[in-house]
C-alpha positions in Angstrom: 0.0 0.0 0.0 3.0 2.3 -0.4 1.7 4.2 -3.3 -2.0 3.9 -2.2 -1.4 6.0 0.8 0.0 8.9 -1.1 -2.1 12.1 -1.1 -3.8 12.8 -4.4 -3.7 16.5 -5.3 -4.5 18.7 -8.3 -6.7 16.1 -10.1 -9.9 18.1 -9.6 -8.4 21.5 -10.6 -10.8 23.7 -12.6 -10.0 24.6 -16.2 -10.2 28.2 -17.3 -13.7 29.4 -17.8 -12.7 30.6 -21.2 -12.0 27.0 -22.3 -15.0 25.4 -24.1 -14.4 21.7 -24.0 -11.1 20.2 -25.2 -8.2 22.2 -26.4 -8.2 23.5 -29.9 -6.0 20.8 -31.3 -8.4 18.1 -29.9 -11.7 19.5 -31.1 -11.6 17.7 -34.4 -11.5 14.5 -32.3 -14.6 15.4 -30.2 -18.1 14.3 -31.2 -21.5 15.3 -29.8 -24.3 12.9 -30.8 -27.9 14.3 -30.5 -30.7 11.7 -30.4 -34.2 13.2 -30.6 -37.5 13.0 -32.3 -38.2 15.6 -34.9 -34.8 17.3 -34.7 -35.7 19.2 -31.5 -32.0 19.8 -30.7 -31.4 21.7 -33.9 -30.6 25.1 -32.2 -28.2 23.4 -29.8 -26.4 21.5 -32.6 -25.9 24.8 -34.6 -24.5 26.6 -31.6 -22.2 23.7 -30.6 -20.9 23.3 -34.2 -20.4 27.0 -34.8 -19.0 28.1 -31.5 -16.9 25.1 -30.6 -15.9 23.4 -33.9 -16.9 19.9 -32.6 -18.1 17.2 -34.9 -21.9 16.9 -34.6 -24.0 13.9 -35.4 -27.8 13.4 -35.2 -30.1 10.4 -34.9 -33.9 10.5 -34.9 -34.6 7.1 -33.4 -32.8 4.6 -31.1 -31.8 2.2 -33.8 -30.1 4.9 -35.8 -28.3 6.1 -32.7 -27.0 2.6 -32.1 -25.8 2.4 -35.7 -23.9 5.6 -35.3 -22.4 4.4 -32.0 -21.3 1.1 -33.5 -19.7 3.0 -36.4 -17.9 5.2 -33.8 -16.6 2.0 -32.1 -15.1 0.8 -35.4 -12.7 3.7 -35.4 -9.1 3.1 -34.5 -9.2 6.0 -32.1 -12.5 6.8 -30.3 -11.9 10.4 -29.3 -14.1 12.2 -26.9 -17.8 11.6 -27.2 -20.9 13.1 -25.6 -24.4 11.6 -26.2 -27.4 13.9 -25.7 -30.6 12.0 -25.9 -34.3 12.3 -25.1 -35.5 9.6 -22.8 -38.4 8.7 -25.1 -37.2 7.8 -28.6 -38.8 5.6 -31.3 -37.5 2.0 -31.2 -35.1 2.5 -28.2 -35.1 4.6 -25.1 -32.4 6.9 -23.9 -31.8 4.5 -21.1 -31.1 1.7 -23.5 -28.6 3.8 -25.3 -26.9 4.6 -22.0 -26.8 0.9 -21.2 -25.2 0.2 -24.6 -22.5 2.8 -23.9 -21.8 1.5 -20.4 -21.4 -2.1 -21.7 -18.5 -1.2 -24.0 -15.1 -0.7 -22.4 -14.0 1.5 -25.3 -16.8 3.9 -24.5 -16.0 4.0 -20.8 -15.2 7.7 -20.9 -18.1 8.7 -23.1 -20.6 11.1 -21.4 -24.3 10.6 -21.5 -26.9 13.4 -20.9 -30.5 12.3 -20.9 -33.5 14.7 -21.1 -36.2 13.1 -19.1 -39.9 13.4 -19.4 -41.9 16.3 -17.9 -43.5 15.7 -14.5 -41.5 12.6 -13.6 -39.6 13.6 -10.5 -38.1 10.1 -10.0 -36.9 9.4 -13.5 -33.7 11.5 -13.3 -32.6 9.7 -10.1 -33.2 6.3 -11.8 -31.3 7.4 -14.9 -28.3 8.7 -12.9 -28.3 5.4 -10.9 -28.3 3.5 -14.2 -25.1 5.2 -15.5 -26.1 8.6 -17.0 -23.6 11.4 -16.4 -26.3 14.1 -16.2 -30.0 14.5 -16.5 -32.3 17.4 -17.3 -36.1 17.4 -16.8 -38.5 18.9 -19.3 -39.1 21.7 -20.1 -35.5 22.7 -20.9 -34.1 25.3 -23.3 -31.2 25.1 -25.7 -28.9 27.3 -23.7 -29.1 25.0 -20.6 -28.5 21.9 -22.8 -25.5 23.6 -24.3 -24.0 24.6 -21.0 -24.3 21.0 -19.7 -22.6 19.7 -22.9 -19.7 22.1 -22.3 -19.5 21.0 -18.7 -19.4 17.3 -19.7 -16.6 18.0 -22.2 -14.6 19.8 -19.6 -14.9 16.8 -17.3 -13.9 14.6 -20.2 -10.7 16.7 -20.6 -9.9 16.3 -16.9 -10.3 12.5 -17.2 -7.9 12.5 -20.1 -5.5 14.6 -18.0 -5.4 12.1 -15.2 -5.6 8.9 -17.2 -2.7 6.6 -16.3 -2.0 8.6 -13.1 -4.0 6.6 -10.6 -2.6 6.3 -7.1 -2.1 2.6 -7.4 -2.2 -0.1 -10.2 -3.9 -3.0 -8.4 -5.3 -3.6 -5.0 -7.0 -6.6 -3.4 -8.9 -6.4 -0.1 -11.4 -8.9 1.4 -12.2 -10.3 -2.1 -12.5 -7.0 -3.8 -10.0 -6.5 -6.6 -9.5 -3.2 -8.3 -7.1 -3.0 -11.3 -6.6 0.6 -12.6 -4.4 -0.5 -15.5 -7.2 -2.7 -16.9 -10.1 -0.6 -15.6 -11.5 -3.8 -14.0 -13.3 -4.4 -10.7 -14.3 -7.8 -9.2 -15.6 -9.2 -6.0 -15.0 -12.8 -5.0 -14.2 -13.6 -8.6 -17.3 -11.9 -10.0 -16.7 -9.0 -12.4 -18.5 -5.7 -11.4 -19.4 -3.2 -14.1 -18.8 0.4 -13.0 -19.2 3.7 -14.7 -16.0 5.9 -15.0 -17.2 8.1 -12.1 -18.1 5.1 -9.9 -14.6 3.7 -10.6 -13.0 7.0 -9.8 -14.9 7.4 -6.5 -13.9 3.8 -5.5 -10.3 4.4 -6.3 -10.4 7.6 -4.1 -11.9 5.7 -1.2 -9.4 2.9 -1.5 -6.5 5.3 -1.6 -7.5 6.9 1.7 -8.8 4.0 3.9 -10.2 5.2 7.3 -10.1 8.8 6.3 -13.4 10.9 6.4 -13.8 12.5 3.0 -16.1 15.5 2.7 -18.7 15.9 0.0 -16.7 18.8 -1.5 -13.5 16.9 -1.4 -15.0 14.0 -3.4 -16.8 16.4 -5.7 -13.5 18.2 -6.5 -11.8 14.9 -7.3 -14.6 13.6 -9.5 -16.2 16.6 -11.1 -13.9 19.5 -10.3 -16.9 21.7 -9.3 -19.0 22.4 -6.2 -22.8 22.9 -6.1 -25.7 21.5 -4.2 -27.0 19.8 -7.3 -23.7 18.0 -7.7 -23.8 16.9 -4.1 -27.1 15.2 -4.8 -25.6 13.6 -7.9 -22.7 12.4 -5.7 -25.2 10.8 -3.2 -26.9 9.0 -6.1 -23.5 7.9 -7.5 -22.3 6.5 -4.1 -25.6 4.7 -3.5 -25.2 3.0 -6.9 -21.6 2.1 -6.1 -22.5 0.6 -2.7 -25.3 -1.4 -4.3 -23.0 -2.8 -6.9 -20.5 -3.9 -4.3 -23.1 -4.9 -1.8 -21.2 -8.0 -0.8 -18.3 -5.8 0.2 -19.8 -3.0 2.5 -16.6 -0.9 2.8 -18.1 2.6 2.2 -19.7 4.2 5.2 -21.8 7.4 5.1 -21.0 10.2 7.5 -24.3 12.1 7.9 -24.0 15.8 7.0 -20.3 15.5 6.0 -19.5 12.8 3.4 -18.1 9.2 3.3 -15.4 7.0 4.6 -13.8 3.8 3.5 -13.8 1.5 6.6 -10.4 0.7 8.0 -9.3 -2.6 6.6 -6.2 -4.8 6.4 -3.3 -3.3 4.3 -3.9 -3.3 0.5 -1.5 -5.4 -1.5 
């Protein structure tokens, strides 16, 4: 556990507010895929393409969206990808698209924003627990959608900046194995599928066993930003993570403060 105990600093540092998504040289390798009925995201697509220079694709039903994603997977280099989808699509739902993305390791760093149905207060929570990176409830305007896309791209850039710089390569504790080199997690020999952010939070907890981590500290590490809304997203994220590793109850909630990884035998 020599490297595991090292303090992790600077990973959640904010980017300049003038930066819109990836650096200029990487913009040609950034794709935003819009999935909607009747081209409802047209204004957002135009603004994103004109202001940012990203590659923009569109799908008008779930099957077309899957076809575009499979074509994206066939590329030698994936690049950065953000999927913006309505929850209700012909042929497939936005949730099914999210599940497809989360099932492919090569899309592990893709971001998914789902626009949920009006009046369904629970749907966004369910979508975040199912792997969506962000969720907006109807009614929502093009400016807000655009701002969320830009925020997701900034987070994507942070991920690229820290890739390969995890605080440890592999740890095993009470049947839980985390391999950062392979981006793999298993418990008692059973593979556990985690989203990128779930994986990041788990690595943070494992790197600081027994230490109480505040909501803001975890938010800074994972999202690089602080807001009450992100705090709620964090609670949903940790709930999903604890559920997935339910046979290994290492993560303890500290009411009103944050979370802690229970003290355990040394990691190896």
